[in-house]
MDTraj code that builds the backbone (N, CA, C; nanometers):
import mdtraj as md
import numpy as np

residues = "MET THR LEU ILE LEU PHE ASN LYS PRO PHE GLY VAL MET CYS GLN PHE SER SER HIS PRO SER ARG ARG THR LEU ALA ASP TYR LEU SER VAL PRO GLY VAL TYR PRO ALA GLY ARG LEU ASP ALA ASP SER GLU GLY LEU LEU LEU LEU THR ASP ASP GLY MET LEU GLN LYS ARG ILE SER HIS PRO ASP SER LYS GLN PRO LYS THR TYR ILE ALA GLN VAL GLU GLY SER PRO SER GLU ASP ALA LEU SER ARG LEU ARG GLY PRO LEU ASP LEU GLY ASP PHE VAL THR ARG PRO CYS GLU ALA ARG GLU ILE GLU ALA PRO ASP TRP LEU TRP GLN ARG GLU PRO ALA ILE ARG ALA ARG ALA ALA ILE PRO VAL ALA TRP LEU ALA LEU THR LEU SER GLU GLY LYS ASN ARG GLN VAL ARG ARG MET THR ALA ALA VAL GLY LEU PRO THR LEU ARG LEU VAL ARG ILE ALA ILE GLY GLY PHE SER LEU ALA SER HIS PRO LEU LEU PRO GLY GLU TRP ARG GLU VAL ASP PRO GLY GLU PHE GLY VAL ALA LYS ASP ARG SER PRO VAL SER".split()
xyz = np.array([
    [7.0879, 21.2782, 9.6461],
    [7.1803, 21.3813, 9.5077],
    [6.9926, 21.4728, 9.5334],
    [7.0400, 21.6387, 9.5291],
    [6.9546, 21.7294, 9.5157],
    [6.9349, 21.7482, 9.3873],
    [6.8017, 21.8050, 9.3431],
    [6.7899, 21.8944, 9.2213],
    [6.6327, 21.9451, 9.2788],
    [6.6991, 22.1156, 9.2310],
    [6.5780, 22.1795, 9.2528],
    [6.5625, 22.2834, 9.1444],
    [6.4638, 22.3477, 9.1258],
    [6.4171, 22.4159, 9.0236],
    [6.3531, 22.5228, 9.0900],
    [6.4095, 22.6420, 9.0224],
    [6.4183, 22.7628, 9.1059],
    [6.3638, 22.8476, 8.9652],
    [6.3004, 22.9427, 9.0005],
    [6.2243, 23.1239, 8.9080],
    [6.2884, 23.2223, 8.9605],
    [6.4483, 23.2335, 8.8909],
    [6.4960, 23.3692, 8.9370],
    [6.4098, 23.4794, 8.9125],
    [6.3955, 23.5794, 8.9952],
    [6.3607, 23.6913, 8.9501],
    [6.4823, 23.7763, 8.8821],
    [6.4502, 23.8783, 8.8199],
    [6.4636, 23.9964, 8.7369],
    [6.6030, 24.0777, 8.8522],
    [6.6652, 24.0511, 8.8580],
    [6.7752, 24.1603, 8.8936],
    [6.8750, 24.0384, 9.0335],
    [6.8498, 23.9443, 9.0079],
    [6.8816, 23.8801, 9.0937],
    [7.0550, 23.8257, 9.0302],
    [7.1390, 23.8186, 9.1281],
    [7.2904, 23.7410, 9.0879],
    [7.2962, 23.5731, 9.0981],
    [7.3226, 23.4810, 9.0445],
    [7.3189, 23.3475, 9.0284],
    [7.4168, 23.3315, 9.1268],
    [7.4556, 23.3733, 9.2603],
    [7.5919, 23.3044, 9.3370],
    [7.4851, 23.3170, 9.4683],
    [7.5480, 23.2525, 9.5760],
    [7.5241, 23.2570, 9.7274],
    [7.6661, 23.3694, 9.7880],
    [7.6968, 23.3960, 9.7309],
    [7.7748, 23.4946, 9.8249],
    [7.7111, 23.6273, 9.7887],
    [7.7749, 23.7349, 9.8919],
    [7.6568, 23.8661, 9.9064],
    [7.7486, 23.9590, 9.7938],
    [7.6372, 24.0252, 9.7717],
    [7.6800, 24.1162, 9.6254],
    [7.6600, 24.2589, 9.7080],
    [7.7318, 24.3548, 9.7040],
    [7.7054, 24.4697, 9.7105],
    [7.5885, 24.5574, 9.7094],
    [7.5567, 24.5715, 9.5861],
    [7.3763, 24.6307, 9.5715],
    [7.2901, 24.5028, 9.5088],
    [7.3012, 24.3901, 9.4891],
    [7.1853, 24.3014, 9.4182],
    [7.1512, 24.2145, 9.5227],
    [7.0199, 24.1363, 9.5191],
    [6.9742, 24.0162, 9.6229],
    [7.0499, 23.8894, 9.5351],
    [7.0749, 23.7781, 9.5549],
    [7.1510, 23.7137, 9.5391],
    [7.0423, 23.5786, 9.5739],
    [7.1078, 23.4579, 9.5530],
    [7.0331, 23.3176, 9.5955],
    [6.9922, 23.2919, 9.6932],
    [7.0828, 23.3192, 9.7814],
    [7.0695, 23.3437, 9.9119],
    [6.9593, 23.3999, 9.9929],
    [6.8878, 23.4968, 9.8866],
    [6.8263, 23.5540, 9.9454],
    [6.6657, 23.4665, 9.9753],
    [6.6819, 23.3430, 9.8650],
    [6.5700, 23.2954, 9.8365],
    [6.5672, 23.1229, 9.8787],
    [6.7222, 23.1025, 9.8757],
    [6.6866, 22.9456, 9.8920],
    [6.8070, 22.9262, 10.0111],
    [6.7591, 22.7932, 10.0907],
    [6.8610, 22.8199, 10.2640],
    [6.8779, 22.6411, 10.2491],
    [6.8875, 22.6201, 10.1026],
    [6.9657, 22.4437, 10.1097],
    [7.0775, 22.4061, 10.0729],
    [7.1730, 22.3720, 10.2168],
    [7.2689, 22.3632, 10.1994],
    [7.3399, 22.2915, 10.0658],
    [7.4880, 22.3308, 10.0546],
    [7.5556, 22.2351, 9.9212],
    [7.5034, 22.2220, 9.7993],
    [7.3964, 22.3123, 9.7747],
    [7.3544, 22.3289, 9.6245],
    [7.4026, 22.4587, 9.5956],
    [7.4547, 22.4370, 9.4461],
    [7.5494, 22.5099, 9.3233],
    [7.4095, 22.5058, 9.2053],
    [7.4041, 22.6859, 9.1136],
    [7.3604, 22.6353, 9.0193],
    [7.4442, 22.6010, 8.9143],
    [7.3355, 22.5044, 8.8045],
    [7.3923, 22.4224, 8.7541],
    [7.3812, 22.4873, 8.5992],
    [7.5066, 22.5809, 8.5434],
    [7.4461, 22.6571, 8.4725],
    [7.4299, 22.8560, 8.5292],
    [7.3992, 22.9564, 8.4507],
    [7.3466, 23.0888, 8.5150],
    [7.2906, 23.1594, 8.3976],
    [7.2633, 23.2448, 8.4974],
    [7.1457, 23.3615, 8.4070],
    [7.2118, 23.5076, 8.4285],
    [7.2024, 23.5765, 8.3614],
    [7.2508, 23.7010, 8.4012],
    [7.1181, 23.7713, 8.4915],
    [7.2129, 23.8645, 8.4976],
    [7.0917, 23.9276, 8.6618],
    [6.9881, 24.0086, 8.5973],
    [6.9809, 24.0455, 8.4650],
    [6.8820, 24.1517, 8.4304],
    [6.7979, 24.0201, 8.2860],
    [6.8236, 23.8860, 8.3238],
    [6.7525, 23.7495, 8.2972],
    [6.6717, 23.7034, 8.3693],
    [6.5666, 23.6172, 8.3943],
    [6.4400, 23.5840, 8.4530],
    [6.4400, 23.4240, 8.4210],
    [6.3823, 23.3594, 8.5218],
    [6.3111, 23.2668, 8.4710],
    [6.3936, 23.1190, 8.5764],
    [6.3835, 23.0220, 8.4769],
    [6.3907, 22.8839, 8.5526],
    [6.5943, 22.8224, 8.5474],
    [6.5966, 22.8361, 8.6619],
    [6.7454, 22.8075, 8.6927],
    [6.7508, 22.6769, 8.7492],
    [6.8331, 22.5254, 8.7415],
    [6.8235, 22.4342, 8.8402],
    [6.9661, 22.4782, 8.9127],
    [6.9437, 22.4043, 8.9872],
    [7.0595, 22.3469, 9.1070],
    [7.0772, 22.2821, 9.1384],
    [7.1779, 22.2124, 9.2247],
    [7.1861, 22.0653, 9.2485],
    [7.3098, 22.0998, 9.3534],
    [7.3462, 21.9545, 9.3916],
    [7.4519, 21.9200, 9.4924],
    [7.5478, 21.8034, 9.4384],
    [7.4753, 21.7703, 9.3365],
    [7.5942, 21.6894, 9.2223],
    [7.6628, 21.7111, 9.1337],
    [7.8060, 21.7164, 9.1099],
    [7.8692, 21.7761, 9.0296],
    [7.9117, 21.6550, 8.9264],
    [7.8761, 21.5937, 8.8780],
    [7.8525, 21.5116, 8.7746],
    [7.6728, 21.5374, 8.6894],
    [7.5712, 21.5606, 8.7669],
    [7.4321, 21.5886, 8.7300],
    [7.4823, 21.7736, 8.6610],
    [7.5512, 21.8638, 8.7978],
    [7.5518, 21.9689, 8.7215],
    [7.6435, 21.9645, 8.5267],
    [7.6952, 21.8935, 8.5646],
    [7.7537, 21.8869, 8.4336],
    [7.6905, 21.8372, 8.3642],
    [7.5998, 21.7169, 8.3671],
    [7.5350, 21.6677, 8.2326],
    [7.3948, 21.8380, 8.2249],
    [7.4046, 21.8631, 8.2870],
    [7.3007, 22.0171, 8.2492],
    [7.3920, 22.0870, 8.2194],
    [7.4673, 22.1729, 8.2446],
    [7.5027, 22.2899, 8.1880],
    [7.6634, 22.2836, 8.0770],
    [7.6714, 22.1432, 8.0479],
    [7.8054, 22.1344, 7.9694],
    [7.7420, 22.1559, 7.8076],
    [7.8357, 22.2207, 7.7377],
    [7.7502, 22.2679, 7.6005],
    [7.7603, 22.1229, 7.5523],
    [7.8557, 22.0285, 7.5934],
    [7.8758, 21.8997, 7.5089],
    [7.7062, 21.8276, 7.5539],
    [7.6871, 21.8401, 7.6051],
    [7.5619, 21.7164, 7.6943],
    [7.4524, 21.7872, 7.6189],
    [7.3997, 21.9077, 7.5352],
    [7.3344, 21.9696, 7.4348],
    [7.1809, 21.9496, 7.4877],
    [7.1624, 21.9597, 7.6737],
    [7.0536, 22.0133, 7.6848],
    [6.9820, 22.1294, 7.6167],
    [6.8810, 22.0657, 7.5376],
    [6.7822, 22.2240, 7.5443],
    [6.7276, 22.3141, 7.6526],
    [6.7513, 22.4536, 7.6299],
    [6.6971, 22.5555, 7.6544],
    [6.6583, 22.6728, 7.6132],
    [6.5485, 22.6639, 7.7041],
    [6.4606, 22.7452, 7.5772],
    [6.3913, 22.8662, 7.6749],
    [6.4018, 22.9968, 7.5666],
    [6.4285, 23.1684, 7.6219],
    [6.2789, 23.2181, 7.5586],
    [6.2085, 23.2207, 7.6575],
    [6.1101, 23.3338, 7.5622],
    [6.1875, 23.4837, 7.5685],
    [6.1766, 23.5645, 7.4807],
    [6.2365, 23.7267, 7.4589],
    [6.1431, 23.8346, 7.4220],
    [6.1160, 23.9142, 7.4932],
    [6.0555, 24.0313, 7.4400],
    [6.1575, 24.1390, 7.3377],
    [6.0860, 24.1359, 7.2224],
    [6.2228, 24.2099, 7.1472],
    [6.1773, 24.3435, 7.0895],
    [6.2181, 24.4232, 7.0765],
    [6.1712, 24.5567, 6.9871],
    [6.1978, 24.5653, 6.8836],
    [6.1013, 24.5965, 6.7841],
    [6.0904, 24.5956, 6.6637],
    [5.9621, 24.4183, 6.6055],
    [5.9719, 24.4055, 6.4928],
    [5.8649, 24.3313, 6.4365],
    [5.9804, 24.2301, 6.3288],
    [5.9871, 24.1089, 6.3821],
    [6.0684, 24.0031, 6.3253],
    [5.9671, 23.9696, 6.1589],
    [6.0964, 23.9811, 6.0892],
    [6.0771, 23.9324, 5.9896],
    [6.1116, 23.7807, 5.9279],
    [6.0986, 23.7197, 5.8439],
    [6.0776, 23.5689, 5.8369],
    [6.3091, 23.5699, 5.7695],
    [6.3426, 23.7016, 5.7453],
    [6.4893, 23.6448, 5.7220],
    [6.5696, 23.6938, 5.8626],
    [6.4800, 23.7686, 5.9673],
    [6.5773, 23.7962, 6.1203],
    [6.5505, 23.6730, 6.1267],
    [6.4351, 23.5598, 6.1442],
    [6.4108, 23.4258, 6.2138],
    [6.4969, 23.3528, 6.1372],
    [6.5442, 23.3239, 6.0027],
    [6.6156, 23.2211, 5.9629],
    [6.7383, 23.2859, 6.0235],
    [6.7949, 23.3789, 5.9812],
    [6.9254, 23.4133, 6.0670],
    [6.9705, 23.3578, 6.2034],
    [6.8525, 23.3966, 6.2986],
    [6.8413, 23.3072, 6.4166],
    [6.8738, 23.1860, 6.4652],
    [6.8297, 23.0910, 6.3304],
    [6.8078, 22.9779, 6.3398],
    [6.9707, 22.9382, 6.3053],
    [7.0406, 23.0090, 6.2644],
    [7.1600, 23.0200, 6.2574],
    [7.2239, 22.8752, 6.1314],
    [7.3325, 22.8391, 6.1449],
    [7.4365, 22.9221, 6.2411],
    [7.4526, 23.1207, 6.2356],
    [7.4693, 23.1801, 6.3318],
    [7.5043, 23.3115, 6.3094],
    [7.5920, 23.3344, 6.3956],
    [7.6973, 23.4046, 6.2968],
    [7.8436, 23.4613, 6.3645],
    [7.8462, 23.5850, 6.4313],
    [7.8761, 23.5995, 6.5466],
    [7.8629, 23.6866, 6.6499],
    [8.0279, 23.7613, 6.6885],
    [8.0761, 23.7558, 6.5855],
    [8.1894, 23.7810, 6.5552],
    [8.3111, 23.6997, 6.6742],
    [8.2756, 23.6727, 6.8127],
    [8.4125, 23.5795, 6.8659],
    [8.3545, 23.4165, 6.8960],
    [8.2476, 23.4075, 6.8181],
    [8.1722, 23.2956, 6.7951],
    [8.0640, 23.2302, 6.6943],
    [8.0343, 23.1365, 6.6321],
    [7.9436, 23.1131, 6.5370],
    [7.8701, 23.0333, 6.6532],
    [7.7465, 23.0774, 6.6649],
    [7.6283, 22.9869, 6.7283],
    [7.6148, 22.8632, 6.6713],
    [7.5919, 22.7304, 6.7151],
    [7.4887, 22.6187, 6.7073],
    [7.3498, 22.6507, 6.6091],
    [7.2877, 22.5917, 6.5485],
    [7.2023, 22.5703, 6.5091],
    [7.0559, 22.5758, 6.5917],
    [6.9581, 22.6912, 6.5790],
    [6.8946, 22.6133, 6.7313],
    [6.7518, 22.6880, 6.6326],
    [6.6279, 22.6246, 6.7647],
    [6.5066, 22.6691, 6.6936],
    [6.4752, 22.8148, 6.7163],
    [6.3859, 22.8902, 6.6236],
    [6.3411, 23.0108, 6.6703],
    [6.2163, 23.0840, 6.5818],
    [6.1078, 23.1373, 6.7093],
    [5.9957, 23.1102, 6.5833],
    [5.9232, 23.2085, 6.6791],
    [5.8531, 23.2968, 6.5833],
    [5.7488, 23.4689, 6.6516],
    [5.6577, 23.4228, 6.7675],
    [5.6305, 23.3980, 6.8794],
    [5.5166, 23.3694, 6.9358],
    [5.3893, 23.4810, 7.0290],
    [5.3124, 23.4642, 7.0567],
    [5.2302, 23.5561, 7.0758],
    [5.2446, 23.5292, 7.2558],
    [5.2146, 23.7011, 7.3063],
    [5.2848, 23.7222, 7.4302],
    [5.2140, 23.5826, 7.5149],
    [5.2863, 23.4933, 7.5913],
    [5.2271, 23.4150, 7.6885],
    [5.1490, 23.4622, 7.7941],
    [5.0194, 23.4218, 7.8133],
    [4.8748, 23.4433, 7.8816],
    [4.9492, 23.4255, 8.0623],
    [4.9988, 23.3521, 8.0746],
    [5.0714, 23.2591, 8.1949],
    [5.1901, 23.3581, 8.2470],
    [5.2849, 23.4100, 8.1832],
    [5.3742, 23.5070, 8.2431],
    [5.3469, 23.6190, 8.2932],
    [5.4312, 23.6234, 8.4356],
    [5.4124, 23.6972, 8.5268],
    [5.4489, 23.8162, 8.5234],
    [5.4194, 23.9482, 8.5563],
    [5.4761, 24.0729, 8.5226],
    [5.6372, 24.0970, 8.6025],
    [5.6853, 24.1366, 8.5079],
    [5.7892, 24.2165, 8.5514],
    [5.7941, 24.3426, 8.6623],
    [5.9017, 24.3185, 8.7962],
    [5.9210, 24.4676, 8.8438],
    [6.0938, 24.4639, 8.8378],
    [6.1309, 24.5482, 8.7786],
    [6.0536, 24.6795, 8.7594],
    [5.9873, 24.6465, 8.6034],
    [5.8903, 24.7097, 8.5770],
    [5.8451, 24.6479, 8.4303],
    [5.8782, 24.7363, 8.3062],
    [5.8914, 24.6319, 8.2027],
    [6.0081, 24.7080, 8.0878],
    [5.9066, 24.8261, 8.0596],
    [6.0008, 24.9437, 7.9872],
    [5.9591, 25.1067, 7.9854],
    [5.8667, 25.0753, 7.8114],
    [5.7481, 25.1108, 7.8158],
    [5.7104, 25.1171, 7.7178],
    [5.6840, 25.2188, 7.6407],
    [5.7371, 25.2036, 7.5044],
    [5.7302, 25.3335, 7.3728],
    [5.6378, 25.3014, 7.2801],
    [5.5173, 25.3742, 7.2700],
    [5.4418, 25.3430, 7.1962],
    [5.4546, 25.3778, 7.0269],
    [5.5577, 25.4089, 7.0127],
    [5.5450, 25.4749, 6.8401],
    [5.6674, 25.2950, 6.8081],
    [5.6998, 25.2417, 6.9075],
    [5.8041, 25.1242, 6.8484],
    [5.7215, 24.9959, 6.8671],
    [5.6928, 24.9037, 6.7913],
    [5.6396, 24.7981, 6.7939],
    [5.7729, 24.7350, 6.9037],
    [5.6427, 24.6333, 6.9317],
    [5.7538, 24.4653, 6.9850],
    [5.7193, 24.3329, 6.9975],
    [5.7451, 24.2482, 7.0292],
    [5.7361, 24.0717, 6.9435],
    [5.7558, 24.0346, 7.0719],
    [5.7448, 23.9029, 7.0873],
    [5.7894, 23.8239, 7.1510],
    [5.8320, 23.6782, 7.0591],
    [5.9538, 23.6174, 7.1117],
    [6.0309, 23.5417, 7.0475],
    [6.0549, 23.3747, 7.1358],
    [6.0683, 23.2910, 7.0465],
    [6.0573, 23.1302, 7.1446],
    [6.2017, 23.0674, 7.0509],
    [6.3251, 23.0137, 7.1554],
    [6.4242, 23.0654, 7.0702],
    [6.4947, 22.8840, 7.2052],
    [6.5104, 22.7629, 7.1380],
    [6.5547, 22.6648, 7.2000],
    [6.7118, 22.6500, 7.1363],
    [6.7786, 22.6560, 7.2546],
    [6.9616, 22.6872, 7.2170],
    [7.0427, 22.5006, 7.3118],
    [7.1001, 22.4621, 7.2254],
    [7.1367, 22.3580, 7.3071],
    [7.3166, 22.4227, 7.3266],
    [7.3406, 22.5435, 7.3624],
    [7.4327, 22.5973, 7.4382],
    [7.4006, 22.7020, 7.4637],
    [7.4853, 22.7824, 7.5844],
    [7.4272, 22.8831, 7.5995],
    [7.5735, 22.9391, 7.6852],
    [7.6345, 23.0421, 7.5877],
    [7.7532, 23.0900, 7.5807],
    [7.6799, 23.2696, 7.6467],
    [7.7827, 23.3387, 7.7179],
    [7.6988, 23.4173, 7.7743],
    [7.6407, 23.5696, 7.7031],
    [7.5642, 23.5842, 7.7568],
    [7.4534, 23.6922, 7.6766],
    [7.3993, 23.6663, 7.5657],
    [7.3825, 23.5156, 7.4966],
    [7.3980, 23.4904, 7.3781],
    [7.2738, 23.4826, 7.3287],
    [7.1520, 23.5032, 7.4177],
    [7.0137, 23.5275, 7.3363],
    [6.9839, 23.6921, 7.2861],
    [7.0704, 23.7495, 7.3913],
    [7.0477, 23.8942, 7.3936],
    [7.1579, 23.8851, 7.2618],
    [7.2927, 23.8741, 7.2442],
    [7.3654, 23.9418, 7.1091],
    [7.3208, 23.8705, 7.0252],
    [7.2552, 23.7283, 6.9814],
    [7.1771, 23.6954, 6.9179],
    [7.0633, 23.7996, 6.8323],
    [6.9889, 23.7980, 6.9009],
    [6.8497, 23.9164, 6.9143],
    [6.9223, 24.0398, 6.8272],
    [7.0083, 24.1104, 6.9430],
    [7.0719, 24.1954, 6.8202],
    [7.1255, 24.2387, 6.7390],
    [7.2265, 24.0985, 6.6977],
    [7.2615, 24.1087, 6.5264],
    [7.1572, 24.0862, 6.4808],
    [7.0312, 24.0259, 6.4727],
    [6.9594, 24.0624, 6.3561],
    [6.8726, 24.1830, 6.3696],
    [6.8708, 24.2746, 6.4198],
    [6.8237, 24.4008, 6.4473],
    [6.6803, 24.4105, 6.5297],
    [6.6643, 24.3186, 6.6413],
    [6.5595, 24.3018, 6.7560],
    [6.6147, 24.2925, 6.8820],
    [6.6737, 24.3745, 6.9227],
    [6.7184, 24.4470, 7.0385],
    [6.6367, 24.3849, 7.2054],
    [6.6574, 24.2523, 7.2628],
    [6.6114, 24.2510, 7.3984],
    [6.5701, 24.3353, 7.4328],
    [6.4406, 24.3097, 7.4599],
    [6.4180, 24.4022, 7.6368],
    [6.4035, 24.3184, 7.7386],
    [6.3314, 24.1860, 7.7397],
    [6.3159, 24.1243, 7.8509],
    [6.3513, 23.9873, 7.8029],
    [6.4341, 23.9376, 7.8889],
    [6.4198, 23.7242, 7.8733],
    [6.4264, 23.6667, 7.9544],
    [6.3329, 23.5650, 7.9021],
    [6.2835, 23.4504, 8.0833],
    [6.3599, 23.3194, 7.9802],
    [6.4145, 23.2571, 8.0777],
    [6.4114, 23.1370, 8.0412],
    [6.3275, 23.0393, 8.0661],
    [6.2126, 22.9676, 7.9924],
    [6.1962, 22.9065, 8.0454],
    [6.1600, 22.7302, 8.0938],
    [6.2459, 22.6519, 8.0145],
    [6.2783, 22.5346, 7.9763],
    [6.4177, 22.5101, 7.9822],
    [6.4433, 22.3546, 8.0477],
    [6.5877, 22.3481, 8.0676],
    [6.5809, 22.1788, 8.0665],
    [6.6332, 22.1325, 7.9847],
    [6.6259, 21.9839, 7.9071],
    [6.4463, 21.9008, 7.9318],
    [6.3908, 21.8441, 8.0475],
    [6.2434, 21.8172, 8.0311],
    [6.1565, 21.9312, 8.1315],
    [6.2436, 22.0172, 8.2090],
    [6.1779, 22.0586, 8.2869],
    [6.1100, 22.1890, 8.2574],
    [6.0011, 22.2539, 8.2457],
    [5.9660, 22.3796, 8.2079],
    [5.8958, 22.4698, 8.3067],
    [5.8857, 22.5756, 8.3391],
    [5.7945, 22.6542, 8.3767],
    [5.6459, 22.6134, 8.3492],
    [5.6202, 22.5729, 8.2506],
    [5.4679, 22.5725, 8.2105],
    [5.3994, 22.4578, 8.2807],
    [5.5327, 22.3469, 8.3343],
    [5.4397, 22.2674, 8.4015],
    [5.4811, 22.2432, 8.5077],
    [5.5704, 22.3286, 8.5927],
    [5.6172, 22.3527, 8.7167],
    [5.5753, 22.4623, 8.7761],
    [5.5042, 22.5040, 8.7580],
    [5.4508, 22.6496, 8.7921],
    [5.5594, 22.6985, 8.9347],
    [5.6159, 22.8022, 8.8815],
    [5.6354, 22.8515, 8.9866],
    [5.6471, 23.0453, 8.9641],
    [5.6320, 23.1085, 9.0807],
    [5.6679, 23.2488, 9.0646],
    [5.7701, 23.2806, 9.1030],
    [5.8388, 23.4188, 9.0226],
    [5.9440, 23.4741, 9.0670],
    [5.9922, 23.4110, 9.2186],
    [6.0833, 23.3721, 9.2575],
    [6.1223, 23.3731, 9.3953],
    [6.0944, 23.2334, 9.4357],
    [6.0185, 23.1843, 9.3686],
    [5.9678, 23.0740, 9.4469],
    [6.0434, 22.9187, 9.3992],
    [6.0911, 22.8160, 9.4373],
    [6.1510, 22.7237, 9.3924],
    [6.0617, 22.5740, 9.4935],
    [6.0885, 22.4479, 9.4125],
    [6.0907, 22.3456, 9.4475],
    [6.1705, 22.2721, 9.4226],
    [6.1767, 22.0976, 9.4812],
    [6.2712, 22.0228, 9.5114],
    [6.2172, 21.8829, 9.3989],
    [6.2622, 21.8270, 9.3088],
    [6.2107, 21.7451, 9.2066],
    [6.3226, 21.6418, 9.1917],
    [6.2592, 21.5250, 9.1771],
    [6.3488, 21.4016, 9.1437],
    [6.4404, 21.4076, 9.0803],
    [6.6160, 21.3920, 9.0825],
    [6.6923, 21.4106, 9.0167],
    [6.6968, 21.3208, 8.8727],
    [6.6315, 21.1827, 8.8921],
    [6.5584, 21.0835, 8.8275],
    [6.5591, 21.1520, 8.7013],
    [6.4563, 21.2375, 8.6909],
    [6.3454, 21.2904, 8.6233],
    [6.4175, 21.3526, 8.4854],
    [6.5379, 21.4188, 8.5506],
    [6.6021, 21.5057, 8.4518],
    [6.6156, 21.4485, 8.2942],
    [6.6347, 21.3204, 8.3082],
    [6.7056, 21.2591, 8.1615],
    [6.5285, 21.2084, 8.0986],
    [6.4679, 21.2060, 8.1753],
    [6.3509, 21.1603, 8.1439],
    [6.2241, 21.2300, 8.1377],
    [6.2261, 21.3468, 8.2113],
    [6.1198, 21.4435, 8.1748],
    [6.0235, 21.4728, 8.0314],
    [5.9229, 21.4837, 8.0181],
    [5.8529, 21.4664, 7.9291],
    [5.7304, 21.5702, 7.9376],
    [5.7695, 21.6952, 7.9295],
    [5.7015, 21.7916, 7.9980],
    [5.6222, 21.8690, 7.8928],
    [5.4600, 21.9213, 7.9215],
    [5.4600, 21.9293, 7.7532],
    [5.5133, 22.0357, 7.7402],
    [5.5221, 22.1268, 7.5927],
    [5.5656, 22.2394, 7.5373],
    [5.5458, 22.3417, 7.6226],
    [5.6835, 22.3543, 7.6404],
    [5.6742, 22.5225, 7.7569],
    [5.6037, 22.6973, 7.6982],
    [5.5756, 22.6782, 7.5302],
    [5.5560, 22.8208, 7.4853],
    [5.3934, 22.7532, 7.4336],
    [5.3226, 22.8561, 7.4118],
    [5.2082, 22.8058, 7.3792],
    [5.1803, 22.8633, 7.2238],
])
top = md.Topology()
chain = top.add_chain()
for i, resn in enumerate(residues, 1):
    res = top.add_residue(resn, chain, resSeq=i)
    for name in ("N", "CA", "C"):
        top.add_atom(name, md.element.get_by_symbol(name[0]), res)
traj = md.Trajectory(xyz[None], top)
């Protein structure tokens, strides 16, 4: 059984098959038989787990397993306590209602790499960073949540899945490392958010 931690760069598709205009996982990983356990949109960055074991893949990605996934989001605007409370949910997004989650404002992480291409800066509009820990992961959920409370996401980085985090397993975008699959259920990393 193989378990790989990969820091997916911005713009990369979460697939091994070729794409007409974007890079894919095949541009970074040549480990046979592994598949992503969950997905990240092309315009999101950060931690992705890959495995060759179907049961482990299900444990990682299926909502019923309730594996916490922590994201940091750079948002446009200044979050009020009301907006943070609404993010903590449940929050009605129209087609579904989110499960309760953790949401708080944080300082910009000093360990975070620069994104390529950089986020467009607009001096007249404030930005803030949020840390959100979810036990589900619907399509574009974090972006939809922040937009619903008036804080559009400018940059989204997944920094932890279960007990694995980029804080305790530092990887630059495009880097990966193999870890012991037995650690998935027992890994107790330090907090991924400062």
